[in-house]
N, CA, C and O of each residue as an XYZ file, in Angstrom:
512
protein
N       6.159    -11.928     19.730
C       6.172    -11.100     18.548
C       5.002    -10.113     18.637
O       3.893    -10.493     19.014
N       5.251     -8.862     18.294
C       4.223     -7.835     18.403
C       3.180     -7.995     17.289
O       3.424     -8.648     16.275
N       2.017     -7.382     17.507
C       0.964     -7.415     16.498
C       1.421     -6.744     15.204
O       1.120     -7.220     14.110
N       2.149     -5.638     15.338
C       2.628     -4.923     14.158
C       3.526     -5.824     13.317
O       3.443     -5.819     12.089
N       4.375     -6.590     13.973
C       5.280     -7.497     13.254
C       4.501     -8.621     12.572
O       4.825     -9.006     11.448
N       3.479     -9.148     13.242
C       2.660    -10.214     12.655
C       1.911     -9.706     11.425
O       1.842    -10.388     10.402
N       1.354     -8.507     11.536
C       0.635     -7.920     10.405
C       1.593     -7.713      9.241
O       1.274     -8.051      8.101
N       2.768     -7.158      9.527
C       3.778     -6.939      8.475
C       4.143     -8.263      7.802
O       4.164     -8.346      6.574
N       4.427     -9.287      8.588
C       4.860    -10.563      8.016
C       3.764    -11.194      7.168
O       4.048    -11.763      6.114
N       2.520    -11.101      7.612
C       1.408    -11.644      6.840
C       1.268    -10.922      5.505
O       1.115    -11.558      4.462
N       1.321     -9.603      5.539
C       1.209     -8.809      4.313
C       2.406     -9.056      3.413
O       2.247     -9.211      2.202
N       3.594     -9.094      3.981
C       4.806     -9.334      3.197
C       4.739    -10.684      2.488
O       5.060    -10.787      1.304
N       4.321    -11.712      3.217
C       4.206    -13.046      2.616
C       3.176    -13.041      1.476
O       3.409    -13.630      0.421
N       2.046    -12.376      1.697
C       1.023    -12.294      0.663
C       1.507    -11.569     -0.578
O       1.205    -11.982     -1.698
N       2.259    -10.490     -0.387
C       2.791     -9.742     -1.526
C       3.818    -10.564     -2.301
O       3.833    -10.560     -3.531
N       4.677    -11.269     -1.562
C       5.695    -12.089     -2.234
C       5.065    -13.223     -3.040
O       5.502    -13.510     -4.154
N       4.042    -13.866     -2.483
C       3.423    -14.984     -3.205
C       2.590    -14.502     -4.386
O       2.392    -15.255     -5.340
N       2.095    -13.257     -4.346
C       1.304    -12.716     -5.454
C       2.175    -12.196     -6.593
O       1.682    -11.966     -7.697
N       3.466    -12.010     -6.328
C       4.369    -11.476     -7.356
C       4.476    -12.483     -8.485
O       4.678    -13.671     -8.231
N       4.344    -12.030     -9.739
C       4.257    -12.968    -10.866
C       5.561    -13.689    -11.234
O       5.525    -14.665    -11.984
N       6.690    -13.238    -10.730
C       7.956    -13.862    -11.126
C       8.921    -13.859     -9.943
O       8.586    -13.378     -8.860
N      10.120    -14.399    -10.159
C      11.164    -14.386     -9.138
C      11.583    -12.940     -8.876
O      11.787    -12.166     -9.811
N      11.706    -12.588     -7.611
C      12.061    -11.217     -7.237
C      13.549    -10.951     -7.425
O      14.386    -11.768     -7.042
N      13.874     -9.806     -8.014
C      15.251     -9.341     -8.001
C      15.485     -8.686     -6.650
O      14.536     -8.483     -5.893
N      16.719     -8.357     -6.335
C      16.993     -7.726     -5.032
C      16.307     -6.363     -4.928
O      15.830     -5.990     -3.855
N      16.254     -5.622     -6.027
C      15.589     -4.316     -6.019
C      14.083     -4.496     -5.812
O      13.468     -3.759     -5.041
N      13.487     -5.483     -6.506
C      12.054     -5.742     -6.336
C      11.753     -6.202     -4.916
O      10.715     -5.844     -4.359
N      12.647     -6.989     -4.323
C      12.461     -7.436     -2.940
C      12.457     -6.231     -1.998
O      11.688     -6.190     -1.038
N      13.314     -5.259     -2.275
C      13.343     -4.038     -1.477
C      12.033     -3.269     -1.626
O      11.482     -2.772     -0.644
N      11.533     -3.174     -2.873
C      10.258     -2.507     -3.117
C       9.128     -3.201     -2.354
O       8.268     -2.543     -1.769
N       9.141     -4.526     -2.366
C       8.102     -5.304     -1.674
C       8.184     -5.060     -0.161
O       7.153     -4.936      0.500
N       9.394     -4.991      0.385
C       9.559     -4.735      1.821
C       8.926     -3.394      2.213
O       8.198     -3.305      3.201
N       9.212     -2.367      1.431
C       8.684     -1.037      1.745
C       7.173     -1.004      1.530
O       6.445     -0.412      2.327
N       6.697     -1.639      0.454
C       5.265     -1.694      0.209
C       4.553     -2.424      1.352
O       3.477     -2.005      1.780
N       5.142     -3.502      1.839
C       4.552     -4.241      2.967
C       4.525     -3.374      4.226
O       3.561     -3.423      4.989
N       5.577     -2.581      4.447
C       5.574     -1.668      5.597
C       4.475     -0.623      5.457
O       3.772     -0.322      6.422
N       4.326     -0.069      4.249
C       3.287      0.925      4.019
C       1.896      0.338      4.274
O       1.087      0.929      4.990
N       1.628     -0.817      3.690
C       0.305     -1.429      3.834
C       0.037     -1.809      5.285
O      -1.053     -1.561      5.802
N       1.024     -2.409      5.943
C       0.811     -2.797      7.342
C       0.632     -1.566      8.232
O      -0.144     -1.600      9.186
N       1.339     -0.490      7.926
C       1.174      0.750      8.680
C      -0.205      1.359      8.481
O      -0.793      1.902      9.416
N      -0.720      1.266      7.257
C      -2.074      1.763      6.978
C      -3.098      0.931      7.741
O      -4.027      1.469      8.343
N      -2.917     -0.392      7.709
C      -3.840     -1.286      8.411
C      -3.803     -1.017      9.910
O      -4.852     -0.935     10.549
N      -2.617     -0.881     10.474
C      -2.474     -0.680     11.917
C      -2.992      0.683     12.370
O      -3.647      0.791     13.407
N      -2.695      1.722     11.589
C      -3.049      3.078     12.023
C      -4.454      3.484     11.596
O      -5.067      4.356     12.212
N      -4.964      2.853     10.542
C      -6.269      3.269     10.017
C      -6.196      4.615      9.336
O      -7.213      5.287      9.164
N      -4.998      5.014      8.947
C      -4.767      6.328      8.348
C      -3.838      6.175      7.150
O      -3.097      5.197      7.047
N      -3.885      7.154      6.243
C      -2.958      7.146      5.120
C      -1.919      8.268      5.227
O      -1.169      8.512      4.282
N      -1.876      8.939      6.362
C      -0.855      9.968      6.590
C       0.466      9.268      6.881
O       0.530      8.368      7.719
N       1.511      9.685      6.188
C       2.801      9.014      6.312
C       3.332      9.004      7.734
O       3.921      8.013      8.164
N       3.136     10.087      8.471
C       3.602     10.121      9.864
C       2.888      9.073     10.715
O       3.510      8.390     11.529
N       1.578      8.954     10.516
C       0.805      7.961     11.272
C       1.235      6.539     10.899
O       1.351      5.668     11.761
N       1.467      6.322      9.615
C       1.900      5.005      9.149
C       3.254      4.667      9.756
O       3.452      3.562     10.262
N       4.189      5.615      9.708
C       5.545      5.380     10.216
C       5.549      5.068     11.710
O       6.383      4.294     12.180
N       4.629      5.660     12.452
C       4.556      5.387     13.893
C       4.143      3.953     14.184
O       4.510      3.402     15.222
N       3.381      3.341     13.277
C       2.882      1.989     13.497
C       3.813      0.899     12.979
O       3.662     -0.269     13.338
N       4.768      1.271     12.145
C       5.688      0.290     11.570
C       6.775     -0.047     12.583
O       7.391      0.842     13.171
N       6.999     -1.325     12.774
C       8.065     -1.759     13.679
C       9.394     -1.651     12.922
O       9.656     -2.425     12.001
N      10.212     -0.702     13.314
C      11.457     -0.430     12.620
C      12.477      0.127     13.601
O      12.124      0.666     14.650
N      13.744     -0.013     13.242
C      14.815      0.553     14.073
C      14.994      2.040     13.792
O      15.674      2.743     14.540
N      14.376      2.517     12.704
C      14.508      3.913     12.307
C      13.628      4.805     13.169
O      12.648      4.359     13.768
N      14.006      6.081     13.216
C      13.146      7.080     13.836
C      11.934      7.298     12.927
O      11.991      7.029     11.727
N      10.858      7.780     13.504
C       9.625      8.001     12.747
C       9.880      8.945     11.568
O       9.360      8.724     10.475
N      10.677      9.993     11.787
C      10.965     10.955     10.721
C      11.721     10.283      9.572
O      11.444     10.561      8.405
N      12.658      9.414      9.888
C      13.429      8.709      8.861
C      12.536      7.748      8.092
O      12.647      7.631      6.872
N      11.658      7.067      8.798
C      10.746      6.126      8.150
C       9.783      6.868      7.225
O       9.475      6.398      6.129
N       9.314      8.026      7.674
C       8.425      8.849      6.854
C       9.131      9.277      5.574
O       8.543      9.237      4.494
N      10.384      9.682      5.695
C      11.150     10.092      4.510
C      11.367      8.911      3.560
O      11.314      9.090      2.344
N      11.608      7.717      4.089
C      11.770      6.534      3.237
C      10.484      6.284      2.438
O      10.536      6.000      1.241
N       9.339      6.391      3.107
C       8.065      6.200      2.419
C       7.865      7.274      1.355
O       7.429      6.983      0.241
N       8.184      8.509      1.703
C       8.022      9.616      0.758
C       8.902      9.410     -0.479
O       8.449      9.621     -1.604
N      10.158      8.999     -0.273
C      11.053      8.727     -1.410
C      10.522      7.587     -2.268
O      10.573      7.659     -3.496
N      10.013      6.534     -1.631
C       9.495      5.380     -2.365
C       8.297      5.790     -3.219
O       8.180      5.375     -4.373
N       7.410      6.605     -2.648
C       6.221      7.029     -3.383
C       6.555      7.951     -4.555
O       5.843      7.965     -5.559
N       7.638      8.722     -4.426
C       8.051      9.628     -5.500
C       8.976      8.966     -6.521
O       9.246      9.546     -7.573
N       9.457      7.775     -6.229
C      10.424      7.087     -7.078
C       9.829      6.788     -8.451
O       8.834      6.071     -8.556
N      10.432      7.331     -9.493
C       9.949      7.109    -10.855
C      10.220      5.684    -11.338
O       9.626      5.244    -12.322
N      11.102      4.964    -10.660
C      11.401      3.574    -11.022
C      10.278      2.622    -10.590
O      10.189      1.495    -11.078
N       9.430      3.083     -9.676
C       8.303      2.265     -9.226
C       7.242      2.332    -10.317
O       6.592      3.362    -10.500
N       7.073      1.246    -11.028
C       6.113      1.160    -12.112
C       4.785      0.657    -11.542
O       4.706     -0.457    -11.022
N       3.756      1.479    -11.642
C       2.459      1.114    -11.057
C       1.948     -0.205    -11.627
O       1.413     -1.029    -10.885
N       2.102     -0.415    -12.918
C       1.626     -1.670    -13.521
C       2.374     -2.864    -12.941
O       1.765     -3.891    -12.638
N       3.665     -2.737    -12.788
C       4.473     -3.844    -12.295
C       4.290     -4.059    -10.799
O       4.206     -5.199    -10.342
N       4.228     -2.980    -10.039
C       4.166     -3.101     -8.579
C       2.773     -3.345     -8.033
O       2.615     -4.069     -7.050
N       1.765     -2.760     -8.647
C       0.432     -2.836     -8.055
C      -0.502     -3.817     -8.743
O      -1.353     -4.418     -8.087
N      -0.358     -3.992    -10.071
C      -1.314     -4.794    -10.821
C      -1.478     -6.226    -10.304
O      -2.614     -6.694    -10.214
N      -0.401     -6.948     -9.958
C      -0.608     -8.315     -9.449
C      -1.473     -8.344     -8.194
O      -2.255     -9.278     -8.012
N      -1.352     -7.347     -7.329
C      -2.093     -7.324     -6.081
C      -3.536     -6.876     -6.314
O      -4.461     -7.372     -5.671
N      -3.716     -5.936     -7.238
C      -5.064     -5.486     -7.564
C      -5.845     -6.624     -8.196
O      -7.018     -6.818     -7.876
N      -5.209     -7.387     -9.096
C      -5.876     -8.518     -9.723
C      -6.284     -9.551     -8.675
O      -7.392    -10.084     -8.731
N      -5.411     -9.835     -7.733
C      -5.715    -10.793     -6.682
C      -6.877    -10.293     -5.814
O      -7.765    -11.070     -5.464
N      -6.875     -9.017     -5.471
C      -7.958     -8.439     -4.682
C      -9.283     -8.526     -5.432
O     -10.295     -8.940     -4.866
N      -9.279     -8.137     -6.710
C     -10.514     -8.173     -7.488
C     -11.017     -9.609     -7.662
O     -12.225     -9.844     -7.640
N     -10.106    -10.569     -7.835
C     -10.518    -11.971     -7.938
C     -11.203    -12.433     -6.660
O     -12.186    -13.171     -6.714
N     -10.692    -12.003     -5.512
C     -11.295    -12.420     -4.246
C     -12.639    -11.737     -4.000
O     -13.477    -12.268     -3.271
N     -12.853    -10.562     -4.604
C     -14.109     -9.837     -4.433
C     -15.105    -10.122     -5.555
O     -16.220     -9.601     -5.532
N     -14.720    -10.943     -6.538
C     -15.531    -11.153     -7.743
C     -16.861    -11.843     -7.464
O     -17.788    -11.725     -8.265
N     -16.973    -12.548     -6.366
C     -18.188    -13.298     -6.071
C     -19.268    -12.449     -5.398
O     -20.330    -12.967     -5.052
N     -19.016    -11.179     -5.213
C     -19.993    -10.301     -4.580
C     -20.172     -9.044     -5.418
O     -19.369     -8.753     -6.305
N     -21.215     -8.319     -5.129
C     -21.478     -7.076     -5.840
C     -20.415     -6.052     -5.445
O     -20.170     -5.824     -4.260
N     -19.795     -5.447     -6.436
C     -18.790     -4.418     -6.179
C     -19.452     -3.052     -6.227
O     -20.176     -2.733     -7.170
N     -19.201     -2.257     -5.212
C     -19.690     -0.884     -5.165
C     -18.487      0.019     -5.403
O     -17.491     -0.061     -4.684
N     -18.582      0.873     -6.408
C     -17.503      1.799     -6.741
C     -17.882      3.209     -6.313
O     -19.039      3.617     -6.418
N     -16.896      3.937     -5.834
C     -17.060      5.343     -5.475
C     -16.093      6.138     -6.343
O     -14.920      5.787     -6.469
N     -16.596      7.199     -6.932
C     -15.742      8.088     -7.716
C     -15.691      9.426     -6.978
O     -16.721     10.017     -6.655
N     -14.462      9.887     -6.719
C     -14.276     11.106     -5.946
C     -13.314     12.021     -6.688
O     -12.238     11.594     -7.108
N     -13.699     13.262     -6.846
C     -12.826     14.265     -7.440
C     -12.359     15.226     -6.377
O     -13.171     15.738     -5.607
N     -11.068     15.480     -6.319
C     -10.511     16.392     -5.325
C      -9.564     17.368     -5.995
O      -8.759     16.991     -6.846
N      -9.671     18.626     -5.600
C      -8.750     19.636     -6.112
C      -7.448     19.498     -5.343
O      -7.453     19.396     -4.117
N      -6.327     19.495     -6.065
C      -5.022     19.431     -5.415
C      -4.174     20.603     -5.897
O      -4.720     21.590     -6.390
N      -2.904     20.518     -5.770
C      -1.983     21.634     -6.012
C      -2.190     22.300     -7.371
O      -2.433     21.642     -8.383
N      -2.086     23.609     -7.356
C      -2.110     24.458     -8.545
C      -3.349     24.250     -9.416
O      -3.269     24.300    -10.644
N      -4.469     24.022     -8.783
C      -5.724     23.914     -9.526
C      -5.911     22.603    -10.270
O      -6.849     22.471    -11.056
N      -5.049     21.646    -10.040
C      -5.203     20.341    -10.681
C      -6.297     19.556     -9.959
O      -6.669     19.882     -8.832
N      -6.801     18.530    -10.617
C      -7.835     17.717    -10.000
C      -7.431     16.252    -10.054
O      -6.898     15.776    -11.057
N      -7.690     15.549     -8.967
C      -7.420     14.123     -8.887
C      -8.755     13.410     -8.911
O      -9.662     13.751     -8.151
N      -8.879     12.421     -9.780
C     -10.069     11.603     -9.842
C      -9.703     10.225     -9.315
O      -8.823      9.559     -9.859
N     -10.386      9.796     -8.247
C     -10.079      8.529     -7.587
C     -11.288      7.612     -7.693
O     -12.405      8.004     -7.356
N     -11.060      6.389     -8.163
C     -12.097      5.371     -8.172
C     -11.727      4.355     -7.104
O     -10.615      3.827     -7.101
N     -12.658      4.083     -6.196
C     -12.399      3.164     -5.084
C     -13.480      2.096     -5.033
O     -14.615      2.309     -5.460
N     -13.098      0.942     -4.500
C     -14.034     -0.144     -4.248
C     -14.407     -0.069     -2.772
O     -13.535      0.071     -1.915
N     -15.700     -0.161     -2.476
C     -16.148     -0.161     -1.085
C     -16.131     -1.600     -0.587
O     -16.767     -2.481     -1.166
N     -15.391     -1.822      0.499
C     -15.295     -3.143      1.089
C     -15.351     -3.010      2.610
O     -14.500     -2.353      3.209
N     -16.340     -3.625      3.227
C     -16.541     -3.592      4.673
C     -16.501     -2.173      5.232
O     -15.872     -1.912      6.258
N     -17.178     -1.271      4.544
C     -17.284      0.106      5.013
C     -16.064      0.967      4.746
O     -16.007      2.114      5.189
N     -15.080      0.426      4.021
C     -13.867      1.189      3.708
C     -13.728      1.328      2.199
O     -14.115      0.433      1.449
N     -13.180      2.440      1.761
C     -12.908      2.650      0.344
C     -11.487      2.212      0.045
O     -10.533      2.708      0.645
N     -11.354      1.275     -0.893
C     -10.036      0.798     -1.311
C      -9.733      1.425     -2.673
O     -10.336      1.039     -3.674
N      -8.800      2.393     -2.725
C      -8.524      3.096     -3.997
C      -8.001      2.159     -5.079
O      -7.725      2.598     -6.195
């Protein structure tokens, strides 16, 4: 089994066990894609969708995988509270025994809008 597959399976298992209730088929699909995204980020060390797609073990072409990620990220049915909160709570619980360092970053994006990002610094990396 490849390293990419092992990383995916570990992340997928962790996401499934952190989910607060029984998964519906749609939620299971969301978890699969989220696990691919996270494992691709871990493997590539990048948050660019093309780089992530190259690291994901899939039968799809890189362009198709990138489009799947893009559609998932734009999907209005993906509720941030429902999809991310259980995992954020688990992460914060595991980091609660140490001093948390927060970074606040403001970036200008499309049409003069500004994005404000708060991240936790962990092992030299910023976790948004």
